[in-house]
C-alpha positions, 0 to 999 in steps of 0.5 A: 161229147157235148162241149161244157157250158162256160157259165152256170145259170147261177152266174147270170147276174154277175160278170164272167169269172173268166173269158170275155163278157157275154155279148148279143148274138144277133145284130138288130136294127137300132141295136144299142151297143154303140151308144151304151156309154150314154145309156149307162149314164142313166142306169139307176143306182138301185132297183127291184126287177128289170123289164125290157119289152122291146128286146131286139139284140138285148144290148142293154140287158147283156150290159147289165149282166156283165156289170153284175147289176141283175143279181137276185132280181126278176128279169122279164124280156119280151118282144112281139117278134116271134122269130126273135123270141123263138130264137132266144128260147132255143139258144137257151134250151138247145144251145148245142143243137143250134151250134151244130146246125150253125157250124154246118151252115157256116161250112156250106156258106164258105164253099158258096156264099152267094148260092148258099145264102139264098138257098137257106133264105128260101128254106127259112121262109116256108118253114116259118110260114108253117108256124104262122098264125096269120098275124106272125110267127108263133114263138112257141112253135119255133125250132132249133133249126129255124133258130140256127137259120135266123142267126145265119141269115142275121150274120150274113144278110145285109146289115143284119136286118130283119125285114119282111115284105108285104107277104110276110116273107124275109127278103133281106139280100146277102151282105157283102162280108168277106169272112162273117163270124156265123157261129160263135159257139163260146158266146152262144153257150154263155148266152144260154147259161145266162138265159137259163137262170130261174129269175129270167123269163122270155116271152112273145108279148106286146109291150103294154101287156108285158108292162102291166105287172111292173112294180114300184122300183122296177127298172124299165128300159124301152127301145121301140121302133123309132119314129122316122126322121123323114118320110123316106126313113120309115122302117115298118117291117120289124113285125107285120104290124109296124109301129105308128104315130098312134103307137108312139102316143100310146107308148108315151102314156104308158111311160108316164104311167110307169113313172107315176107308179114309181118305176125307173124308166129309160126310153130310147127314140129318135129326135123326130118332131112327133117324139119331141112333142111327146117328151121334150117340154111336154107338160104331162111328161115333165109332171111325171118327172121325165126329161129328154136328153139328146145324145149322138149316135151313128145312123148305120142303116141306109142304102146310100152310104153317104147318108149314114153318119152322126144323128142325135137320139133321145134318151128320155128318163126319170133317172138322174144322170150318173156323173163318173 
């Protein structure tokens, strides 16, 4: 007998009546759970729709859900990563199938962590290449099995990375976890119920296209691939196309356009010089009402543990800071 969903779709936009809050089910490079207290300072008091065009782990989206801030509002979640979007849609549409596959994978991992991880990775790559269009995976052709394998690799791989090599193959090594939580069935069911609301859409789409329909009063949170702080810090394997300095400049123009349109805009990025030039004291950004705020964060992804530690990130916004 299938386990009952713990939340109804109607409960999308409010906090859970019972049990723990809904949480991101994937770890993702640059995930925002650790700096949510700072991000919350800039949630607008009131807004129309909500748009998040670099979805990733969805930490800000799920935080807004748990606060009941999305009640009755249109929600548009998009990303260019076909694996990510395909995984979200199958967790939404086939949660019990994904959970069943994950439980089977978790049991086999427990018997042989090293061997089983690489066995699944070697199965995952040809399966996802079979639904690639040459530029990346098509989310519409994803399957529940692939979604389960992605969650499994994400929970057991090194630092929860999603990284592709030059041939488009997922090449993250196994992480050093003694007892990773591979299948959190309760949270997956809650996520499925949240995402099943009719007010929510999840699509594979470039951010420029996703934001073309943004309206005055919408709240837009943008968490793009960060500009690198150093020449050796570049992380370009999130998608096949990467995110270049030219992309950062195009993003700045988009953010300014949204602010001038009357959207509430909140952007996260590194404090790299190229980002500072675009937003911190930049006349066009300031004229659009945008201000750059630095907040501390911890750098979690570095092969050298001694180089992980506190850094500062930008929160760039036209929203007045909320003082609690």
